[in-house]
Structure formats: structure tokens, C-alpha cells
PDB file of N, CA, C, O and CB in Angstrom:
ATOM      1  N   MET A   1     -53.198   7.127  90.724  1.00  0.00           N
ATOM      2  CA  MET A   1     -52.624   7.043  89.396  1.00  0.00           C
ATOM      3  C   MET A   1     -53.661   7.370  88.329  1.00  0.00           C
ATOM      4  O   MET A   1     -53.349   8.054  87.354  1.00  0.00           O
ATOM      5  CB  MET A   1     -52.043   5.659  89.160  1.00  0.00           C
ATOM      6  N   GLU A   2     -54.891   6.890  88.504  1.00  0.00           N
ATOM      7  CA  GLU A   2     -55.915   7.091  87.493  1.00  0.00           C
ATOM      8  C   GLU A   2     -56.173   8.572  87.220  1.00  0.00           C
ATOM      9  O   GLU A   2     -56.410   8.962  86.077  1.00  0.00           O
ATOM     10  CB  GLU A   2     -57.199   6.415  87.920  1.00  0.00           C
ATOM     11  N   GLU A   3     -56.128   9.393  88.265  1.00  0.00           N
ATOM     12  CA  GLU A   3     -56.382  10.821  88.090  1.00  0.00           C
ATOM     13  C   GLU A   3     -55.240  11.524  87.355  1.00  0.00           C
ATOM     14  O   GLU A   3     -55.404  12.655  86.899  1.00  0.00           O
ATOM     15  CB  GLU A   3     -56.604  11.477  89.442  1.00  0.00           C
ATOM     16  N   GLN A   4     -54.100  10.872  87.239  1.00  0.00           N
ATOM     17  CA  GLN A   4     -52.949  11.463  86.563  1.00  0.00           C
ATOM     18  C   GLN A   4     -52.843  11.050  85.093  1.00  0.00           C
ATOM     19  O   GLN A   4     -51.924  11.489  84.402  1.00  0.00           O
ATOM     20  CB  GLN A   4     -51.684  11.078  87.286  1.00  0.00           C
ATOM     21  N   ILE A   5     -53.745  10.235  84.614  1.00  0.00           N
ATOM     22  CA  ILE A   5     -53.630   9.694  83.257  1.00  0.00           C
ATOM     23  C   ILE A   5     -53.617  10.802  82.212  1.00  0.00           C
ATOM     24  O   ILE A   5     -52.793  10.767  81.298  1.00  0.00           O
ATOM     25  CB  ILE A   5     -54.776   8.727  82.973  1.00  0.00           C
ATOM     26  N   LEU A   6     -54.501  11.773  82.320  1.00  0.00           N
ATOM     27  CA  LEU A   6     -54.525  12.857  81.336  1.00  0.00           C
ATOM     28  C   LEU A   6     -53.245  13.681  81.379  1.00  0.00           C
ATOM     29  O   LEU A   6     -52.714  14.071  80.340  1.00  0.00           O
ATOM     30  CB  LEU A   6     -55.731  13.759  81.573  1.00  0.00           C
ATOM     31  N   GLN A   7     -52.759  13.940  82.574  1.00  0.00           N
ATOM     32  CA  GLN A   7     -51.511  14.688  82.709  1.00  0.00           C
ATOM     33  C   GLN A   7     -50.349  13.899  82.106  1.00  0.00           C
ATOM     34  O   GLN A   7     -49.521  14.457  81.386  1.00  0.00           O
ATOM     35  CB  GLN A   7     -51.229  15.010  84.190  1.00  0.00           C
ATOM     36  N   LEU A   8     -50.293  12.615  82.399  1.00  0.00           N
ATOM     37  CA  LEU A   8     -49.215  11.786  81.866  1.00  0.00           C
ATOM     38  C   LEU A   8     -49.319  11.647  80.350  1.00  0.00           C
ATOM     39  O   LEU A   8     -48.301  11.616  79.659  1.00  0.00           O
ATOM     40  CB  LEU A   8     -49.235  10.405  82.519  1.00  0.00           C
ATOM     41  N   ALA A   9     -50.543  11.563  79.831  1.00  0.00           N
ATOM     42  CA  ALA A   9     -50.719  11.478  78.382  1.00  0.00           C
ATOM     43  C   ALA A   9     -50.201  12.745  77.702  1.00  0.00           C
ATOM     44  O   ALA A   9     -49.587  12.676  76.637  1.00  0.00           O
ATOM     45  CB  ALA A   9     -52.203  11.250  78.031  1.00  0.00           C
ATOM     46  N   ALA A  10     -50.446  13.888  78.312  1.00  0.00           N
ATOM     47  CA  ALA A  10     -49.934  15.148  77.759  1.00  0.00           C
ATOM     48  C   ALA A  10     -48.405  15.184  77.804  1.00  0.00           C
ATOM     49  O   ALA A  10     -47.763  15.660  76.868  1.00  0.00           O
ATOM     50  CB  ALA A  10     -50.515  16.350  78.532  1.00  0.00           C
ATOM     51  N   LEU A  11     -47.834  14.686  78.885  1.00  0.00           N
ATOM     52  CA  LEU A  11     -46.377  14.645  78.987  1.00  0.00           C
ATOM     53  C   LEU A  11     -45.772  13.714  77.943  1.00  0.00           C
ATOM     54  O   LEU A  11     -44.761  14.043  77.322  1.00  0.00           O
ATOM     55  CB  LEU A  11     -45.956  14.203  80.385  1.00  0.00           C
ATOM     56  N   VAL A  12     -46.386  12.562  77.754  1.00  0.00           N
ATOM     57  CA  VAL A  12     -45.891  11.618  76.736  1.00  0.00           C
ATOM     58  C   VAL A  12     -45.975  12.265  75.361  1.00  0.00           C
ATOM     59  O   VAL A  12     -45.034  12.163  74.573  1.00  0.00           O
ATOM     60  CB  VAL A  12     -46.705  10.286  76.760  1.00  0.00           C
ATOM     61  N   ALA A  13     -47.081  12.925  75.065  1.00  0.00           N
ATOM     62  CA  ALA A  13     -47.229  13.606  73.769  1.00  0.00           C
ATOM     63  C   ALA A  13     -46.173  14.689  73.591  1.00  0.00           C
ATOM     64  O   ALA A  13     -45.635  14.865  72.497  1.00  0.00           O
ATOM     65  CB  ALA A  13     -48.631  14.220  73.643  1.00  0.00           C
ATOM     66  N   ALA A  14     -45.881  15.406  74.657  1.00  0.00           N
ATOM     67  CA  ALA A  14     -44.853  16.454  74.574  1.00  0.00           C
ATOM     68  C   ALA A  14     -43.478  15.851  74.312  1.00  0.00           C
ATOM     69  O   ALA A  14     -42.718  16.372  73.496  1.00  0.00           O
ATOM     70  CB  ALA A  14     -44.825  17.285  75.869  1.00  0.00           C
ATOM     71  N   TYR A  15     -43.152  14.754  75.000  1.00  0.00           N
ATOM     72  CA  TYR A  15     -41.866  14.099  74.766  1.00  0.00           C
ATOM     73  C   TYR A  15     -41.768  13.558  73.339  1.00  0.00           C
ATOM     74  O   TYR A  15     -40.715  13.660  72.710  1.00  0.00           O
ATOM     75  CB  TYR A  15     -41.660  12.962  75.773  1.00  0.00           C
ATOM     76  N   VAL A  16     -42.843  12.993  72.835  1.00  0.00           N
ATOM     77  CA  VAL A  16     -42.837  12.497  71.455  1.00  0.00           C
ATOM     78  C   VAL A  16     -42.640  13.669  70.490  1.00  0.00           C
ATOM     79  O   VAL A  16     -41.912  13.543  69.506  1.00  0.00           O
ATOM     80  CB  VAL A  16     -44.161  11.736  71.132  1.00  0.00           C
ATOM     81  N   GLY A  17     -43.278  14.794  70.763  1.00  0.00           N
ATOM     82  CA  GLY A  17     -43.086  15.986  69.933  1.00  0.00           C
ATOM     83  C   GLY A  17     -41.657  16.467  69.928  1.00  0.00           C
ATOM     84  O   GLY A  17     -41.138  16.870  68.888  1.00  0.00           O
ATOM     85  N   VAL A  18     -41.010  16.428  71.086  1.00  0.00           N
ATOM     86  CA  VAL A  18     -39.603  16.830  71.174  1.00  0.00           C
ATOM     87  C   VAL A  18     -38.733  15.886  70.360  1.00  0.00           C
ATOM     88  O   VAL A  18     -37.858  16.327  69.616  1.00  0.00           O
ATOM     89  CB  VAL A  18     -39.131  16.856  72.642  1.00  0.00           C
ATOM     90  N   VAL A  19     -38.974  14.587  70.502  1.00  0.00           N
ATOM     91  CA  VAL A  19     -38.173  13.595  69.777  1.00  0.00           C
ATOM     92  C   VAL A  19     -38.400  13.725  68.268  1.00  0.00           C
ATOM     93  O   VAL A  19     -37.464  13.576  67.483  1.00  0.00           O
ATOM     94  CB  VAL A  19     -38.523  12.160  70.252  1.00  0.00           C
ATOM     95  N   LYS A  20     -39.635  14.002  67.869  1.00  0.00           N
ATOM     96  CA  LYS A  20     -39.915  14.215  66.446  1.00  0.00           C
ATOM     97  C   LYS A  20     -39.175  15.443  65.935  1.00  0.00           C
ATOM     98  O   LYS A  20     -38.748  15.483  64.781  1.00  0.00           O
ATOM     99  CB  LYS A  20     -41.430  14.369  66.208  1.00  0.00           C
ATOM    100  N   GLY A  21     -39.027  16.435  66.788  1.00  0.00           N
ATOM    101  CA  GLY A  21     -38.285  17.635  66.419  1.00  0.00           C
ATOM    102  C   GLY A  21     -36.821  17.354  66.123  1.00  0.00           C
ATOM    103  O   GLY A  21     -36.175  18.102  65.390  1.00  0.00           O
ATOM    104  N   PHE A  22     -36.304  16.281  66.689  1.00  0.00           N
ATOM    105  CA  PHE A  22     -34.927  15.869  66.419  1.00  0.00           C
ATOM    106  C   PHE A  22     -34.827  15.000  65.171  1.00  0.00           C
ATOM    107  O   PHE A  22     -33.744  14.518  64.840  1.00  0.00           O
ATOM    108  CB  PHE A  22     -34.362  15.118  67.613  1.00  0.00           C
ATOM    109  N   GLY A  23     -35.939  14.797  64.477  1.00  0.00           N
ATOM    110  CA  GLY A  23     -35.916  14.076  63.217  1.00  0.00           C
ATOM    111  C   GLY A  23     -36.280  12.608  63.293  1.00  0.00           C
ATOM    112  O   GLY A  23     -35.983  11.856  62.364  1.00  0.00           O
ATOM    113  N   LEU A  24     -36.915  12.179  64.375  1.00  0.00           N
ATOM    114  CA  LEU A  24     -37.340  10.782  64.476  1.00  0.00           C
ATOM    115  C   LEU A  24     -38.372  10.481  63.395  1.00  0.00           C
ATOM    116  O   LEU A  24     -39.353  11.213  63.265  1.00  0.00           O
ATOM    117  CB  LEU A  24     -37.921  10.481  65.884  1.00  0.00           C
ATOM    118  N   PRO A  25     -38.172   9.425  62.623  1.00  0.00           N
ATOM    119  CA  PRO A  25     -39.174   9.067  61.608  1.00  0.00           C
ATOM    120  C   PRO A  25     -40.527   8.773  62.257  1.00  0.00           C
ATOM    121  O   PRO A  25     -40.603   8.257  63.372  1.00  0.00           O
ATOM    122  CB  PRO A  25     -38.702   7.843  60.792  1.00  0.00           C
ATOM    123  N   GLU A  26     -41.575   9.110  61.539  1.00  0.00           N
ATOM    124  CA  GLU A  26     -42.940   8.958  62.040  1.00  0.00           C
ATOM    125  C   GLU A  26     -43.246   7.531  62.497  1.00  0.00           C
ATOM    126  O   GLU A  26     -44.002   7.337  63.449  1.00  0.00           O
ATOM    127  CB  GLU A  26     -43.927   9.369  60.970  1.00  0.00           C
ATOM    128  N   ARG A  27     -42.678   6.552  61.841  1.00  0.00           N
ATOM    129  CA  ARG A  27     -43.002   5.161  62.174  1.00  0.00           C
ATOM    130  C   ARG A  27     -42.502   4.744  63.557  1.00  0.00           C
ATOM    131  O   ARG A  27     -42.950   3.727  64.086  1.00  0.00           O
ATOM    132  CB  ARG A  27     -42.416   4.238  61.131  1.00  0.00           C
ATOM    133  N   TRP A  28     -41.584   5.506  64.152  1.00  0.00           N
ATOM    134  CA  TRP A  28     -41.039   5.163  65.471  1.00  0.00           C
ATOM    135  C   TRP A  28     -41.717   5.911  66.614  1.00  0.00           C
ATOM    136  O   TRP A  28     -41.429   5.638  67.779  1.00  0.00           O
ATOM    137  CB  TRP A  28     -39.559   5.448  65.501  1.00  0.00           C
ATOM    138  N   THR A  29     -42.602   6.840  66.307  1.00  0.00           N
ATOM    139  CA  THR A  29     -43.184   7.656  67.373  1.00  0.00           C
ATOM    140  C   THR A  29     -44.048   6.837  68.330  1.00  0.00           C
ATOM    141  O   THR A  29     -44.090   7.137  69.523  1.00  0.00           O
ATOM    142  CB  THR A  29     -44.011   8.775  66.771  1.00  0.00           C
ATOM    143  N   HIS A  30     -44.731   5.821  67.837  1.00  0.00           N
ATOM    144  CA  HIS A  30     -45.569   4.994  68.724  1.00  0.00           C
ATOM    145  C   HIS A  30     -44.707   4.227  69.717  1.00  0.00           C
ATOM    146  O   HIS A  30     -45.072   4.088  70.885  1.00  0.00           O
ATOM    147  CB  HIS A  30     -46.430   4.009  67.901  1.00  0.00           C
ATOM    148  N   LEU A  31     -43.575   3.735  69.259  1.00  0.00           N
ATOM    149  CA  LEU A  31     -42.668   3.019  70.150  1.00  0.00           C
ATOM    150  C   LEU A  31     -42.105   3.957  71.218  1.00  0.00           C
ATOM    151  O   LEU A  31     -42.024   3.590  72.391  1.00  0.00           O
ATOM    152  CB  LEU A  31     -41.526   2.378  69.349  1.00  0.00           C
ATOM    153  N   VAL A  32     -41.725   5.141  70.818  1.00  0.00           N
ATOM    154  CA  VAL A  32     -41.219   6.123  71.788  1.00  0.00           C
ATOM    155  C   VAL A  32     -42.302   6.455  72.811  1.00  0.00           C
ATOM    156  O   VAL A  32     -42.016   6.556  74.004  1.00  0.00           O
ATOM    157  CB  VAL A  32     -40.744   7.416  71.067  1.00  0.00           C
ATOM    158  N   ALA A  33     -43.535   6.624  72.357  1.00  0.00           N
ATOM    159  CA  ALA A  33     -44.636   6.922  73.272  1.00  0.00           C
ATOM    160  C   ALA A  33     -44.823   5.792  74.292  1.00  0.00           C
ATOM    161  O   ALA A  33     -45.033   6.048  75.477  1.00  0.00           O
ATOM    162  CB  ALA A  33     -45.940   7.148  72.482  1.00  0.00           C
ATOM    163  N   LEU A  34     -44.746   4.560  73.830  1.00  0.00           N
ATOM    164  CA  LEU A  34     -44.883   3.423  74.746  1.00  0.00           C
ATOM    165  C   LEU A  34     -43.740   3.356  75.746  1.00  0.00           C
ATOM    166  O   LEU A  34     -43.959   3.051  76.919  1.00  0.00           O
ATOM    167  CB  LEU A  34     -44.952   2.122  73.963  1.00  0.00           C
ATOM    168  N   ILE A  35     -42.534   3.636  75.298  1.00  0.00           N
ATOM    169  CA  ILE A  35     -41.374   3.595  76.202  1.00  0.00           C
ATOM    170  C   ILE A  35     -41.481   4.690  77.256  1.00  0.00           C
ATOM    171  O   ILE A  35     -41.260   4.434  78.440  1.00  0.00           O
ATOM    172  CB  ILE A  35     -40.056   3.749  75.408  1.00  0.00           C
ATOM    173  N   VAL A  36     -41.816   5.903  76.836  1.00  0.00           N
ATOM    174  CA  VAL A  36     -41.955   7.002  77.796  1.00  0.00           C
ATOM    175  C   VAL A  36     -43.090   6.707  78.770  1.00  0.00           C
ATOM    176  O   VAL A  36     -42.953   6.939  79.971  1.00  0.00           O
ATOM    177  CB  VAL A  36     -42.210   8.342  77.063  1.00  0.00           C
ATOM    178  N   ALA A  37     -44.203   6.200  78.263  1.00  0.00           N
ATOM    179  CA  ALA A  37     -45.324   5.852  79.145  1.00  0.00           C
ATOM    180  C   ALA A  37     -44.925   4.759  80.136  1.00  0.00           C
ATOM    181  O   ALA A  37     -45.307   4.806  81.305  1.00  0.00           O
ATOM    182  CB  ALA A  37     -46.537   5.393  78.317  1.00  0.00           C
ATOM    183  N   ALA A  38     -44.156   3.775  79.667  1.00  0.00           N
ATOM    184  CA  ALA A  38     -43.706   2.699  80.557  1.00  0.00           C
ATOM    185  C   ALA A  38     -42.855   3.240  81.689  1.00  0.00           C
ATOM    186  O   ALA A  38     -42.963   2.786  82.828  1.00  0.00           O
ATOM    187  CB  ALA A  38     -42.919   1.651  79.774  1.00  0.00           C
ATOM    188  N   VAL A  39     -42.012   4.207  81.378  1.00  0.00           N
ATOM    189  CA  VAL A  39     -41.184   4.807  82.434  1.00  0.00           C
ATOM    190  C   VAL A  39     -42.078   5.433  83.496  1.00  0.00           C
ATOM    191  O   VAL A  39     -41.874   5.216  84.691  1.00  0.00           O
ATOM    192  CB  VAL A  39     -40.216   5.872  81.845  1.00  0.00           C
ATOM    193  N   PHE A  40     -43.068   6.210  83.063  1.00  0.00           N
ATOM    194  CA  PHE A  40     -43.957   6.851  84.032  1.00  0.00           C
ATOM    195  C   PHE A  40     -44.756   5.842  84.846  1.00  0.00           C
ATOM    196  O   PHE A  40     -44.988   6.062  86.034  1.00  0.00           O
ATOM    197  CB  PHE A  40     -44.904   7.789  83.323  1.00  0.00           C
ATOM    198  N   VAL A  41     -45.172   4.761  84.243  1.00  0.00           N
ATOM    199  CA  VAL A  41     -46.039   3.797  84.926  1.00  0.00           C
ATOM    200  C   VAL A  41     -45.249   2.836  85.809  1.00  0.00           C
ATOM    201  O   VAL A  41     -45.723   2.457  86.880  1.00  0.00           O
ATOM    202  CB  VAL A  41     -46.844   3.008  83.907  1.00  0.00           C
ATOM    203  N   LEU A  42     -44.068   2.443  85.386  1.00  0.00           N
ATOM    204  CA  LEU A  42     -43.341   1.393  86.090  1.00  0.00           C
ATOM    205  C   LEU A  42     -42.462   1.870  87.242  1.00  0.00           C
ATOM    206  O   LEU A  42     -42.070   1.071  88.093  1.00  0.00           O
ATOM    207  CB  LEU A  42     -42.503   0.666  85.127  1.00  0.00           C
ATOM    208  N   VAL A  43     -42.152   3.155  87.277  1.00  0.00           N
ATOM    209  CA  VAL A  43     -41.308   3.642  88.379  1.00  0.00           C
ATOM    210  C   VAL A  43     -42.165   3.798  89.640  1.00  0.00           C
ATOM    211  O   VAL A  43     -43.384   3.940  89.542  1.00  0.00           O
ATOM    212  CB  VAL A  43     -40.624   5.004  88.003  1.00  0.00           C
ATOM    213  N   PRO A  44     -41.545   3.773  90.808  1.00  0.00           N
ATOM    214  CA  PRO A  44     -42.298   3.979  92.057  1.00  0.00           C
ATOM    215  C   PRO A  44     -42.963   5.355  92.081  1.00  0.00           C
ATOM    216  O   PRO A  44     -42.526   6.285  91.402  1.00  0.00           O
ATOM    217  CB  PRO A  44     -41.367   3.826  93.276  1.00  0.00           C
ATOM    218  N   ASP A  45     -44.018   5.463  92.871  1.00  0.00           N
ATOM    219  CA  ASP A  45     -44.803   6.704  92.930  1.00  0.00           C
ATOM    220  C   ASP A  45     -43.958   7.932  93.239  1.00  0.00           C
ATOM    221  O   ASP A  45     -44.143   8.981  92.621  1.00  0.00           O
ATOM    222  CB  ASP A  45     -45.886   6.574  93.970  1.00  0.00           C
ATOM    223  N   VAL A  46     -43.047   7.815  94.173  1.00  0.00           N
ATOM    224  CA  VAL A  46     -42.217   8.962  94.569  1.00  0.00           C
ATOM    225  C   VAL A  46     -41.371   9.415  93.383  1.00  0.00           C
ATOM    226  O   VAL A  46     -41.236  10.614  93.139  1.00  0.00           O
ATOM    227  CB  VAL A  46     -41.306   8.599  95.780  1.00  0.00           C
ATOM    228  N   VAL A  47     -40.810   8.477  92.657  1.00  0.00           N
ATOM    229  CA  VAL A  47     -39.980   8.805  91.497  1.00  0.00           C
ATOM    230  C   VAL A  47     -40.849   9.403  90.393  1.00  0.00           C
ATOM    231  O   VAL A  47     -40.442  10.367  89.745  1.00  0.00           O
ATOM    232  CB  VAL A  47     -39.232   7.548  90.979  1.00  0.00           C
ATOM    233  N   ARG A  48     -42.046   8.841  90.169  1.00  0.00           N
ATOM    234  CA  ARG A  48     -42.951   9.356  89.141  1.00  0.00           C
ATOM    235  C   ARG A  48     -43.321  10.806  89.432  1.00  0.00           C
ATOM    236  O   ARG A  48     -43.360  11.633  88.521  1.00  0.00           O
ATOM    237  CB  ARG A  48     -44.221   8.489  89.054  1.00  0.00           C
ATOM    238  N   GLU A  49     -43.593  11.117  90.699  1.00  0.00           N
ATOM    239  CA  GLU A  49     -43.937  12.491  91.057  1.00  0.00           C
ATOM    240  C   GLU A  49     -42.804  13.449  90.715  1.00  0.00           C
ATOM    241  O   GLU A  49     -43.042  14.534  90.186  1.00  0.00           O
ATOM    242  CB  GLU A  49     -44.272  12.587  92.545  1.00  0.00           C
ATOM    243  N   LYS A  50     -41.586  13.052  91.013  1.00  0.00           N
ATOM    244  CA  LYS A  50     -40.430  13.905  90.708  1.00  0.00           C
ATOM    245  C   LYS A  50     -40.210  14.030  89.206  1.00  0.00           C
ATOM    246  O   LYS A  50     -39.930  15.121  88.708  1.00  0.00           O
ATOM    247  CB  LYS A  50     -39.168  13.350  91.371  1.00  0.00           C
ATOM    248  N   ILE A  51     -40.337  12.914  88.477  1.00  0.00           N
ATOM    249  CA  ILE A  51     -40.168  12.953  87.016  1.00  0.00           C
ATOM    250  C   ILE A  51     -41.252  13.821  86.387  1.00  0.00           C
ATOM    251  O   ILE A  51     -40.985  14.567  85.446  1.00  0.00           O
ATOM    252  CB  ILE A  51     -40.210  11.520  86.416  1.00  0.00           C
ATOM    253  N   THR A  52     -42.474  13.724  86.905  1.00  0.00           N
ATOM    254  CA  THR A  52     -43.566  14.541  86.391  1.00  0.00           C
ATOM    255  C   THR A  52     -43.286  16.021  86.619  1.00  0.00           C
ATOM    256  O   THR A  52     -43.471  16.834  85.713  1.00  0.00           O
ATOM    257  CB  THR A  52     -44.888  14.144  87.051  1.00  0.00           C
ATOM    258  N   LEU A  53     -42.849  16.371  87.802  1.00  0.00           N
ATOM    259  CA  LEU A  53     -42.536  17.765  88.110  1.00  0.00           C
ATOM    260  C   LEU A  53     -41.402  18.273  87.228  1.00  0.00           C
ATOM    261  O   LEU A  53     -41.495  19.363  86.664  1.00  0.00           O
ATOM    262  CB  LEU A  53     -42.163  17.918  89.591  1.00  0.00           C
ATOM    263  N   ILE A  54     -40.339  17.496  87.106  1.00  0.00           N
ATOM    264  CA  ILE A  54     -39.215  17.878  86.245  1.00  0.00           C
ATOM    265  C   ILE A  54     -39.688  18.049  84.809  1.00  0.00           C
ATOM    266  O   ILE A  54     -39.299  19.001  84.132  1.00  0.00           O
ATOM    267  CB  ILE A  54     -38.088  16.825  86.316  1.00  0.00           C
ATOM    268  N   SER A  55     -40.523  17.131  84.346  1.00  0.00           N
ATOM    269  CA  SER A  55     -41.027  17.190  82.977  1.00  0.00           C
ATOM    270  C   SER A  55     -41.879  18.429  82.746  1.00  0.00           C
ATOM    271  O   SER A  55     -41.719  19.112  81.734  1.00  0.00           O
ATOM    272  CB  SER A  55     -41.834  15.942  82.658  1.00  0.00           C
ATOM    273  N   LEU A  56     -42.776  18.723  83.670  1.00  0.00           N
ATOM    274  CA  LEU A  56     -43.637  19.893  83.527  1.00  0.00           C
ATOM    275  C   LEU A  56     -42.823  21.179  83.456  1.00  0.00           C
ATOM    276  O   LEU A  56     -43.070  22.035  82.606  1.00  0.00           O
ATOM    277  CB  LEU A  56     -44.626  19.965  84.684  1.00  0.00           C
ATOM    278  N   VAL A  57     -41.862  21.306  84.346  1.00  0.00           N
ATOM    279  CA  VAL A  57     -41.038  22.514  84.356  1.00  0.00           C
ATOM    280  C   VAL A  57     -40.164  22.576  83.102  1.00  0.00           C
ATOM    281  O   VAL A  57     -40.118  23.602  82.423  1.00  0.00           O
ATOM    282  CB  VAL A  57     -40.160  22.560  85.626  1.00  0.00           C
ATOM    283  N   GLY A  58     -39.483  21.497  82.802  1.00  0.00           N
ATOM    284  CA  GLY A  58     -38.560  21.491  81.671  1.00  0.00           C
ATOM    285  C   GLY A  58     -39.234  21.640  80.326  1.00  0.00           C
ATOM    286  O   GLY A  58     -38.791  22.430  79.493  1.00  0.00           O
ATOM    287  N   LEU A  59     -40.310  20.883  80.100  1.00  0.00           N
ATOM    288  CA  LEU A  59     -41.006  20.959  78.812  1.00  0.00           C
ATOM    289  C   LEU A  59     -41.710  22.292  78.628  1.00  0.00           C
ATOM    290  O   LEU A  59     -41.756  22.821  77.518  1.00  0.00           O
ATOM    291  CB  LEU A  59     -42.013  19.828  78.690  1.00  0.00           C
ATOM    292  N   THR A  60     -42.258  22.840  79.701  1.00  0.00           N
ATOM    293  CA  THR A  60     -42.898  24.145  79.605  1.00  0.00           C
ATOM    294  C   THR A  60     -41.865  25.227  79.311  1.00  0.00           C
ATOM    295  O   THR A  60     -42.097  26.096  78.471  1.00  0.00           O
ATOM    296  CB  THR A  60     -43.657  24.468  80.900  1.00  0.00           C
ATOM    297  N   ALA A  61     -40.733  25.177  79.996  1.00  0.00           N
ATOM    298  CA  ALA A  61     -39.687  26.176  79.776  1.00  0.00           C
ATOM    299  C   ALA A  61     -39.106  26.089  78.368  1.00  0.00           C
ATOM    300  O   ALA A  61     -38.713  27.104  77.792  1.00  0.00           O
ATOM    301  CB  ALA A  61     -38.576  26.008  80.803  1.00  0.00           C
ATOM    302  N   SER A  62     -39.051  24.888  77.819  1.00  0.00           N
ATOM    303  CA  SER A  62     -38.482  24.730  76.479  1.00  0.00           C
ATOM    304  C   SER A  62     -39.491  25.008  75.382  1.00  0.00           C
ATOM    305  O   SER A  62     -39.130  25.056  74.207  1.00  0.00           O
ATOM    306  CB  SER A  62     -37.931  23.339  76.311  1.00  0.00           C
ATOM    307  N   GLY A  63     -40.742  25.190  75.746  1.00  0.00           N
ATOM    308  CA  GLY A  63     -41.777  25.471  74.760  1.00  0.00           C
ATOM    309  C   GLY A  63     -42.366  24.230  74.132  1.00  0.00           C
ATOM    310  O   GLY A  63     -43.075  24.335  73.131  1.00  0.00           O
ATOM    311  N   ALA A  64     -42.102  23.066  74.678  1.00  0.00           N
ATOM    312  CA  ALA A  64     -42.610  21.823  74.092  1.00  0.00           C
ATOM    313  C   ALA A  64     -44.128  21.761  74.136  1.00  0.00           C
ATOM    314  O   ALA A  64     -44.744  21.255  73.198  1.00  0.00           O
ATOM    315  CB  ALA A  64     -42.025  20.620  74.818  1.00  0.00           C
ATOM    316  N   TYR A  65     -44.748  22.262  75.201  1.00  0.00           N
ATOM    317  CA  TYR A  65     -46.204  22.247  75.255  1.00  0.00           C
ATOM    318  C   TYR A  65     -46.779  23.146  74.175  1.00  0.00           C
ATOM    319  O   TYR A  65     -47.815  22.830  73.590  1.00  0.00           O
ATOM    320  CB  TYR A  65     -46.701  22.685  76.638  1.00  0.00           C
ATOM    321  N   GLN A  66     -46.124  24.253  73.909  1.00  0.00           N
ATOM    322  CA  GLN A  66     -46.559  25.136  72.845  1.00  0.00           C
ATOM    323  C   GLN A  66     -46.477  24.412  71.498  1.00  0.00           C
ATOM    324  O   GLN A  66     -47.352  24.577  70.648  1.00  0.00           O
ATOM    325  CB  GLN A  66     -45.710  26.420  72.828  1.00  0.00           C
ATOM    326  N   TYR A  67     -45.434  23.619  71.309  1.00  0.00           N
ATOM    327  CA  TYR A  67     -45.270  22.858  70.076  1.00  0.00           C
ATOM    328  C   TYR A  67     -46.405  21.855  69.910  1.00  0.00           C
ATOM    329  O   TYR A  67     -46.971  21.739  68.823  1.00  0.00           O
ATOM    330  CB  TYR A  67     -43.916  22.136  70.064  1.00  0.00           C
ATOM    331  N   VAL A  68     -46.743  21.135  70.964  1.00  0.00           N
ATOM    332  CA  VAL A  68     -47.817  20.143  70.893  1.00  0.00           C
ATOM    333  C   VAL A  68     -49.142  20.837  70.608  1.00  0.00           C
ATOM    334  O   VAL A  68     -49.917  20.366  69.776  1.00  0.00           O
ATOM    335  CB  VAL A  68     -47.903  19.327  72.208  1.00  0.00           C
ATOM    336  N   LYS A  69     -49.411  21.940  71.281  1.00  0.00           N
ATOM    337  CA  LYS A  69     -50.646  22.661  71.073  1.00  0.00           C
ATOM    338  C   LYS A  69     -50.710  23.193  69.644  1.00  0.00           C
ATOM    339  O   LYS A  69     -51.765  23.125  69.014  1.00  0.00           O
ATOM    340  CB  LYS A  69     -50.778  23.805  72.084  1.00  0.00           C
ATOM    341  N   LYS A  70     -49.614  23.715  69.126  1.00  0.00           N
ATOM    342  CA  LYS A  70     -49.567  24.229  67.769  1.00  0.00           C
ATOM    343  C   LYS A  70     -49.887  23.136  66.767  1.00  0.00           C
ATOM    344  O   LYS A  70     -50.613  23.383  65.804  1.00  0.00           O
ATOM    345  CB  LYS A  70     -48.203  24.831  67.474  1.00  0.00           C
ATOM    346  N   ARG A  71     -49.370  21.943  66.967  1.00  0.00           N
ATOM    347  CA  ARG A  71     -49.631  20.830  66.057  1.00  0.00           C
ATOM    348  C   ARG A  71     -51.112  20.478  66.049  1.00  0.00           C
ATOM    349  O   ARG A  71     -51.661  20.161  64.994  1.00  0.00           O
ATOM    350  CB  ARG A  71     -48.796  19.604  66.451  1.00  0.00           C
ATOM    351  N   GLU A  72     -51.769  20.526  67.203  1.00  0.00           N
ATOM    352  CA  GLU A  72     -53.190  20.216  67.272  1.00  0.00           C
ATOM    353  C   GLU A  72     -54.005  21.259  66.542  1.00  0.00           C
ATOM    354  O   GLU A  72     -54.974  20.918  65.864  1.00  0.00           O
ATOM    355  CB  GLU A  72     -53.646  20.114  68.717  1.00  0.00           C
ATOM    356  N   ILE A  73     -53.633  22.529  66.664  1.00  0.00           N
ATOM    357  CA  ILE A  73     -54.351  23.611  66.000  1.00  0.00           C
ATOM    358  C   ILE A  73     -54.155  23.506  64.484  1.00  0.00           C
ATOM    359  O   ILE A  73     -55.106  23.674  63.721  1.00  0.00           O
ATOM    360  CB  ILE A  73     -53.868  24.994  66.523  1.00  0.00           C
ATOM    361  N   ASP A  74     -52.922  23.227  64.050  1.00  0.00           N
ATOM    362  CA  ASP A  74     -52.632  23.110  62.629  1.00  0.00           C
ATOM    363  C   ASP A  74     -53.418  21.970  61.982  1.00  0.00           C
ATOM    364  O   ASP A  74     -53.749  22.036  60.798  1.00  0.00           O
ATOM    365  CB  ASP A  74     -51.143  22.900  62.418  1.00  0.00           C
ATOM    366  N   ALA A  75     -53.714  20.929  62.755  1.00  0.00           N
ATOM    367  CA  ALA A  75     -54.405  19.767  62.219  1.00  0.00           C
ATOM    368  C   ALA A  75     -55.884  20.054  61.943  1.00  0.00           C
ATOM    369  O   ALA A  75     -56.519  19.339  61.166  1.00  0.00           O
ATOM    370  CB  ALA A  75     -54.274  18.601  63.182  1.00  0.00           C
ATOM    371  N   LYS A  76     -56.435  21.096  62.575  1.00  0.00           N
ATOM    372  CA  LYS A  76     -57.869  21.395  62.414  1.00  0.00           C
ATOM    373  C   LYS A  76     -58.164  22.058  61.110  1.00  0.00           C
ATOM    374  O   LYS A  76     -59.320  22.373  60.825  1.00  0.00           O
ATOM    375  CB  LYS A  76     -58.359  22.270  63.531  1.00  0.00           C
TER     376      LYS A  76
END
């Protein structure tokens, strides 16, 4: 699990970016991040692996990773 922390953190950030794109107020983003992180941490390993794979494919195909990366570049 420890070796997956960076990958999971990126996935959580991508999900928060998607939710923000739907108009979630900024004050709720921390709560959403905690809920998404809890899902990844609390589910059994087999389920987490599948959710991670689904997330990587789905978020990449939808351009969510590009959105997160763009936000980081814009902040500099």
C-alpha cells in the first residue's frame, strides 16, 4: 500500500478536479478528497486494484489528468 500512495494521491486530486469542474464550491473540496481517499484505503486490496485501474483508464480518457496538470502549471 505504501508504494501506491503517490499514485492514489494523484487519483484523488484528479477526482477532486472533476468534481470541481461540476461546480463544487472550494470549501467542500477537502471533504471530497477525504471521502475519495477513504474509499481507496478502506476497500479490500483486490477491489482497490480494480478501482485504481478503472480510475486510471477513465480519468486519462476523459482528460482529467490533463486538467490537474494544467492547474498546477497555471499556478506557477
